[in-house]
N, C-alpha and C positions, 0 to 999 in steps of 0.2 A: 272588616272586607272593604272599603274603600280608602284603605289604608294601603292595604295589601294589591290590589289592582292598581291604585297610582304609583308603588315600587314595583311592579312588574312592567306597568307602560313603561314608566323608566328606564329600567333595564332595559325593554325593546329596542326604544329609541336609542339609547348609549349602545347598543349591539350593532342596531342600524350603524349609526357614527362613527363604530369601529368600524365596522364592515367596507362601507364607503371609505373610510381613511385608508383602509388597507386595499383598495381596491386604486386608490390615486395613487398610492407610495409605490406600489407591483408596477404600475403604467409608468410612473416616473423612473423609477430602478431599470424599467424594459426601456425605455425611452433612452437611458443615460447609456446600458449598455452597448445598443445599437449605435449610438454618438461615438461609442469609443470604439467599433468595428468597421463602421465609415471612417473611423479617423486614419485607422490601418491601413485602409482599402485608398487613401488620401495619399498617405506617406506613398504605400508601394507605386502610386502615378506620380509622385515628386508635387503635390498639391498641399498649400498650407492649409492646415487643419484648421484656425482661429484660435486656439487655444493659449492661454494666459501665459508666461511663463510664471512659476510658484518662486518666491524668494529666496535668495541663498539661505544656509542654513550658518546660524551664528556659527562664531567660533572662537569666539571670547564667553568671558564672563564662571558667573558661579561653577555652572557644568564644568567647563574646561580645569578652573585650578580646582573642584576636588579630585578631578579624572588625573591630573598630575600629582596631586597629592597621594595616589595613591601609588601610582609610579615608582616614587621614593621609596615604595617596600619591595621593591619585585629583585631579587636576586639575579644577577649575572655571572659568566666568567668571568673574570679580570681582562681588563682592557674594550668591556663593552659597557654601551649604555641603551638606556630608553626616554626614548622622548615621546609625547601626543604629537601626531602626524594630523589628524585631522577628526574631527565629531562627524559621526556619522551615524546619524539612527536609526537601528537593528541591524548594522555591519553583519554578512557572512562573505559569502564568495568573493574574490579580489582577479581581476585582470588588469594588469596592465599595458597599456597601450604600445607598440611597437615603434611608432613614430615622435609621440612627443611625450610620450610616459603620462597620460593622463589615465586617474586606475579609477575604473569601473566598479560597483559595488552591489550585489544582490543583495536581497532581501528574502525572506520567511514571508514575507507579506506581502505588499500592492506595488510596492518603487524600485528602482536601479537607481543609483547616484553616481554624480561623478566628479572626482576629485583632481584638485586642478595645484600644481603649484607652479607659478609664472614665473616667479623668479629664483628658483631651484634653491631656496634658504634650505630643502627639505622640511617646510610645513608648510600646511594646505593653505591656500588662500583664498578657494572659495570651493564650496561643496554645494549640490543642486539635484534639482531632480530629474535625472533622464527620458527624455520622450516621454512628460507629462500627459501628452493625449493618448495614450495606448493603455489599456485594461492589461495590466499586468497578474497573474495571478501564480504568486510564491514563485517569482525571480530568482530562486538564488544559486543557479548557475550562469558564469559567464565568463567566456574565452575567446582569446581574440587567435584566431589566425597570422601567419607570418605578413603578410601585406594588405592586415590591420584591417580586416573584415570581423567584428564583435559579434559573436553568438549570445544569448540569452535561453537559458531552457528553464521554463515553467513545468508547473506541475505537469501540465498537458497538454504542451505545444512547446514549438523551437519558432524563434526570431532568428535574423539576421539582419547587421545594420553597416551596408557597408560603410568607410570612411567616417566612422562614427568620431574617430576623436574628432575630425573636423566640421562635423555637422553637427555638435554639443552644445555647440555654445547656443543655439534655439533651440526653442521648445519643438521644432519640428526635423524630424531627421530618416533619413533615406533608409527605408522596412524593406525588409522581404521573408516572406515566410516558407521554413523549413519543412516545419513539420506542421499540419493545419493542428487549431482545439479539438482534442477527442481521441488523434490518433499518436497520441506517443507511447500511451499503455492502454487498453480498454476501459471502454470510462465506467464499465462495473466494476473494476477494478480501484479506483479512484480511492484515495483513503487521505485522514490527519494526519495517517502516521506514517514516517519517512516517507517524505514528499519532496527534499530536501535535493534533488539533483544538482549533480555538478555535469563539468563538460571539459575536453582537453581537444583542441587538434593535433593529430599523431603526425609523425613526420612522412607517412602516406596521403596528408593532406586529408586522410577522412577525419568527423566528427565522431569521436568517444563520448558516449556518455553511461552515467550510472543509473540505475532503474531499482531503489531500493523496496523490497517486498514489503506489503502495508502488516504484517503478521509479527509477532515475537518469534515464532515457528509458523509455520505457511501449514496449513492441514494438506496431507494427502492428493487431495481430488482436486487441486491447484497446480499440482505438477507441469502435468502435458500444459495446459495455458502460461506456465510461465518458462519453459521452458523455448517454445514456440516465438513469444514475444519478446523476452531477454530480462521480464521483473526477476529480480533477484540473481543481478548477472549486469553487465557491461555491453552494450549494444555498441555500432559503427555503421557509418552510411556517409556517401558522396555530402560534400557539402551541402549541395542542392536539394538534398534529403533522399538522394536515388540509391539504389542498390544496398536496402538497410541487412543485415545481416546481426546477428547476434555473437559477439567477440567472445566473451567467457560468460560463463555460469558457478553456481554456489557460491554464491556472494549474500551474505543477509544484506548488510546497508552500508555501502561505499559512501562514505562524502568525502574522499579527497585521493586524488590520482595525477601524477606527474609521468611524462618518459626521460627515460635517460639518455645519457649522451649514445647506451647504445642501441636506442630506440625500442627497450624494454617499457614494459609499464607496471610502474607501481604503485597500489594503492594500499588504504584504508579500509578496515571490516570491523564494524561494532558487533560483539559479540550478544549472544541469547543471555536475556534476562533472568532473573528467578528462578537464578541459580548456587544463591550464593553469593556473600561479601566475593570471594577470591579465585574462583570459577566461574565461568571458562576467561582466557584470555583474549584479548585485541590483537587485532591481526596487522601485521604488515606484509604485504605478498606482491610477488613480480611474474606478471605473465609474461611468457618470452612466445608466446606464439598463439593463434586464435584456435578457440576449441578445448580452453582448458577449462577443469571443474576443480573449486578451489573448495569445495568439500561441506559446504551448509545447504540442506538443514541436515544431514547426516551427524556433523560436527557442530557443533556452537561458538567454536571457538577453539583454534589451535586443536588438541587429539581429545577434547572431552566431548564426547557423546551425549546427543541430545535426547531426554526421556522418550519424546515421540516419534523417534527413528532408531531407538535403541535396537531392537532386533529387525532391521533392514539392514540387507546386503550392503556397503557402502559400492560406488562406480569405481570401476579399478578406476587406474592413475591421476587418480584426486591429488593434487597439489599442494603441500604443507606451506605454512605461512614461513617467509623467508624469515620471522623478528616476532616474536608471541610480546603482547604491551601490555603495561597493568590495566587489569579487567575491572570492567564498568566504569575507565577513565575517559571515556566518550571520544577515541580518536579522531579528527576530523579532517580540515584541509591538510596538506602536505605539498611538499617540494623536493626535485634534488636540487640541491646549492648548484648553482652553477657560475655566481657570485665571484668577483677575486677580491671581495674586502676583506672577507672574512679569513682569517689564518690557514693554513693549507690543511690544518686536520679536518674543517669542514668541508671542504669544495670535494663536490662529488657525496656527501653524504644524504643524509634526509631530515628535514626538519618537518615534525608534525604537530598540531596543533589539538590540546587537550580540551573537549568543552569542560569534562568534569561530570561526575557521578548523579543522578538524579536519583535514585535508588537504593545506593548502598549505605548499609547502618553509621557509616563510618566513609566521609564522602573522603572522593579523590580524585587528582587533576585538575582542571584549571589551571593550564602552562602549556609552555614551548618545550618537546622533546626533540633531542636528535638521539639519530640512528647514524653510526659510521656505515660506509659501503665499503666493503674488504675490495683490494683489487683483482680477488678473484671471482668478484661477483658475489660475497654474500656479506649478508648485514650482520653488523656488531654487536652488542648490547647496549640498550637504548638506556639513555642519560639524560638527566632535568635541563634544560638549556636556560627558561626566565622561566621563575614559579614565583609564588605570592600573592596569586589572586585570591589564593584559598587562607583566609589564615587560621588561628590555631581556634575560633570557636566556630569554626565549620561554616564560615558564613563566606561566602562568596563574594568579594569586591569586582569582579570582573569575570569575564569565560572565554577564554580565545575561540575564534572559529577559524579560522581560515591564518594561511601564511603565503607571501608572496612577494618578490626581487624587484628592489629601485633599480633603474637601469645602474647606477652608479656601486650595487652589490649589495647593500641595507637591505635587512630584513622589516618588511611590512606585519603587522600582524593586526587581523580582526577578531573586536569582542563587540555581540551583538547584545552585551548585558549592560556593558555601559555605554556602547552606541558610541564606538572610536575605533581609530586605525592608530594603533602607535607602531615606531619606528626604532629598531634594533640596528646601532650602527657600533663601528669597530675604529676604533686608534690604537697606536702603536705605543 
């Protein structure tokens, strides 16, 4: 009995100690969060946060050597080559600064990075954390305006950084809140699924943001809320967050978009899972005006109806995809190529990054695709451009996420699995 009582007392003491420790931990966490909020307020007022700058990310060593070895296996068309541009942990969406060409890189974690090539030898000299005093949450989306304002879109907040290319050298950067925390989407709709936002500044100067919906196929009771807020679509607003409106609907989860010279918006969309290895296809879409509906959830991808909505009438005027992409290859980032380095065939065409399938019995993807765009505006057949990150054993040696162009016209490719950015160039 005494031993049982002693064990019980010890257990109670342990529980009390655990509760005390948990209370202290929660208090510390709350304090840290408050400090991060205070830091943002300080930056808005052009005041120093006192946060120490983290050390740069090492760019040489075993990891760089291993990635370089992998790149020797990548297949490209004749005349092209691929090199390691930078080691960037968890690299996702990229935005190239319009003034100095500094590359800002989002992640699905808690950091944004800057990549600087000071001597312009097309290899990064320095990679470091951007605005370390700010508590980011899934800052995947990064985009620049023509006048050099960087926008960072998180899971449920939007921040802007004027003159980011010039403030990034230190830990303190000028900051502004475009959309407050918890107001990009209803807090009730926050999810671990489909939370990687992307953004672009349109020819109209407005900010465009994709809002992936959190389900494989959403329940019908969510339809009104999602239509109103733009979840499962693309929204746009003024640069300061005012005049928000839903630009496009019927989109499952777009993680790549770009404007073409004719001012139309092209974007990728990921198809419904669980319908088999070979259906439905992924989508490359083109929005030519506000208010268009691109068919989800009535269609799971292409013309394939979803089981959940197969008996429901499809809304009129649904816009079909401009091109169907390989099923379950997870097309994410994309750009309309405006550079002059690549041959004429690629100019005005579209590059997409296939992240690679996660639930296909035979993996597919992990490559960069090219989709030609015809003079009449139609899209040609997608074709592999850079591939080899998925080996013959079905193992991913890397997983491309986004594509961007440097001022010289070379193509950057981010890879969140390898934690790297590659540079593809062309020599005649």
